[in-house]
C-alpha positions in Angstrom: 149.8 37.0 27.6 147.0 34.3 27.6 148.1 30.8 27.2 146.2 28.7 24.7 144.5 25.7 26.2 146.0 22.5 24.8 143.7 21.0 22.2 141.9 17.7 22.8 143.9 16.3 19.8 147.2 17.2 21.5 146.1 15.4 24.7 145.3 12.2 22.8 148.9 11.9 21.8 150.3 11.9 25.3 152.3 8.7 25.6 151.2 6.0 28.2 154.6 6.6 29.9 153.9 10.3 30.3 150.4 9.5 31.6 151.9 7.2 34.1 154.4 9.9 35.2 151.4 12.2 35.9 149.7 9.4 38.0 153.0 8.8 39.9 153.6 12.5 40.4 150.2 12.9 42.0 151.2 10.4 44.7 153.9 12.4 46.4 154.7 15.4 44.1 158.3 14.1 43.8 159.2 14.5 40.1 162.4 12.4 40.2 160.7 9.5 42.0 157.6 9.7 39.7 159.8 9.5 36.6 161.6 6.4 37.9 158.3 4.8 38.9 156.9 5.6 35.5 159.8 3.8 33.8 162.3 6.5 33.0 166.0 6.0 33.7 167.1 6.8 37.3 170.2 8.6 35.9 168.2 11.1 34.0 165.0 11.1 36.0 165.4 14.5 37.6 166.0 16.3 34.3 163.2 14.4 32.6 160.8 15.3 35.5 161.6 19.0 35.0 160.9 18.7 31.2 157.7 16.8 31.7 156.3 19.2 34.3 156.9 22.0 31.8 154.6 20.4 29.2 151.2 22.3 29.1 149.3 19.1 28.4 150.8 17.3 31.4 150.2 20.4 33.6 146.5 20.2 32.6 146.4 16.5 33.4 148.0 17.2 36.8 145.5 20.0 37.5 142.6 17.6 36.6 144.0 14.9 38.8 144.4 17.2 41.7 140.8 18.5 41.2 139.5 14.9 41.2 141.4 14.1 44.4 139.9 17.1 46.1 136.4 16.1 45.0 137.0 12.4 46.0 138.5 13.2 49.5 136.4 16.2 50.2 139.5 17.9 51.6 139.4 21.6 50.7 141.9 24.4 51.3 139.5 25.7 53.9 139.6 22.4 55.8 143.4 22.4 55.8 143.6 26.0 56.9 141.1 25.4 59.7 143.3 22.5 61.0 146.4 24.7 60.8 144.4 27.3 62.8 143.4 24.7 65.4 147.0 23.6 65.9 148.6 27.0 65.6 146.3 28.7 68.1 145.8 25.9 70.6 146.1 27.0 74.2 147.1 24.9 77.1 144.5 26.7 79.3 141.9 24.7 77.3 143.1 21.5 79.0 143.9 22.5 82.6 141.9 23.5 85.7 141.5 27.3 85.8 140.0 29.8 88.3 137.2 32.2 87.5 139.7 34.6 85.9 141.0 32.0 83.5 144.3 31.5 85.3 145.8 28.1 85.9 145.1 26.5 89.3 148.4 25.4 90.8 148.6 22.8 93.6 150.9 23.2 96.6 153.5 21.0 95.0 153.6 23.3 91.9 151.7 21.0 89.6 148.7 21.8 87.5 145.8 19.5 87.2 144.3 18.5 83.8 140.6 19.1 83.2 139.7 17.1 80.1 135.9 16.8 80.7 135.1 19.9 78.7 137.6 19.6 75.9 135.9 20.2 72.6 136.6 18.1 69.5 138.4 21.0 67.9 140.7 21.5 71.0 141.3 17.7 71.1 142.7 17.9 67.6 145.7 19.7 69.0 146.6 16.9 71.5 149.5 14.9 70.2 150.0 12.7 73.3 147.9 11.9 76.4 149.6 9.7 79.0 147.2 8.6 81.7 149.8 7.5 84.2 153.2 9.2 84.4 155.8 9.7 87.1 155.6 8.6 90.7 152.4 10.6 91.4 150.5 8.8 88.6 149.1 12.1 87.3 148.1 12.3 83.7 150.1 14.5 81.4 149.3 16.0 78.0 151.4 17.2 75.1 150.2 19.4 72.3 151.4 19.4 68.7 154.1 21.9 67.8 152.6 25.3 67.0 155.4 26.8 64.9 155.0 24.5 61.9 151.3 25.1 61.4 151.6 28.9 62.1 154.5 29.2 59.5 152.4 27.2 56.9 149.4 29.3 57.6 151.4 32.5 57.4 152.9 31.5 54.1 149.4 30.6 52.7 148.1 34.0 53.8 151.1 35.8 52.3 152.4 37.0 55.6 156.0 36.0 54.8 157.9 36.8 51.5 158.5 33.5 49.7 161.2 34.9 47.5 163.2 38.1 47.0 164.8 39.5 43.9 168.3 40.7 44.5 170.1 42.8 41.9 173.9 42.4 42.1 176.3 44.7 40.2 178.9 42.7 38.3 182.3 44.2 37.6 185.3 43.0 35.7 188.3 41.6 37.5 190.3 44.8 37.1 187.6 47.1 38.5 186.2 44.7 41.2 189.1 45.4 43.6 188.4 49.1 43.2 184.7 48.6 44.0 183.5 50.0 40.7 180.6 48.4 38.8 180.2 48.6 35.0 176.4 48.8 35.2 175.6 45.1 34.4 173.2 43.4 36.8 172.5 39.8 37.6 169.1 38.8 38.9 169.2 36.2 41.5 166.0 34.8 43.1 166.5 33.5 46.6 163.8 31.2 48.0 163.2 31.1 51.7 161.7 28.0 53.2 
């Protein structure tokens, strides 16, 4: 079924408060907080946000606002995915001394020396912390960003992990439930995995 695009006339009748809700929602994508900041009651803000986000005219305004933000900031999905890739596939061997076979060079005391002179800008993006003097030996140390988060986000974006599942559960009356018999009715439950 094709949804009809809201008419220009319908959009002209969106209240200022609803327009403010859209502006506020685009800040942090938090419906309840956006409703409160737009002037709706804190008690009913969550329900109001759900209702407002279901209005096609407001959905259209949100889509336009997001498109304008992308154009303004020049941040694209590809740029975000590339940064996820940099973080998720970072490798400690890009930052330490290695031999001709690509293996870490380990000193007599069991430490590995950092080699940062050839680190590319892309590899440097994965560094979360660089301490130039640490411990009693004064050797620099490096810490990379967590890999799991970016890999999970990248996997979700690429559809590698199911986001939700549909579970059909047989429902039986109280008398037959103890006997394990179902009467054929089903309840659809959607479970979201995060």
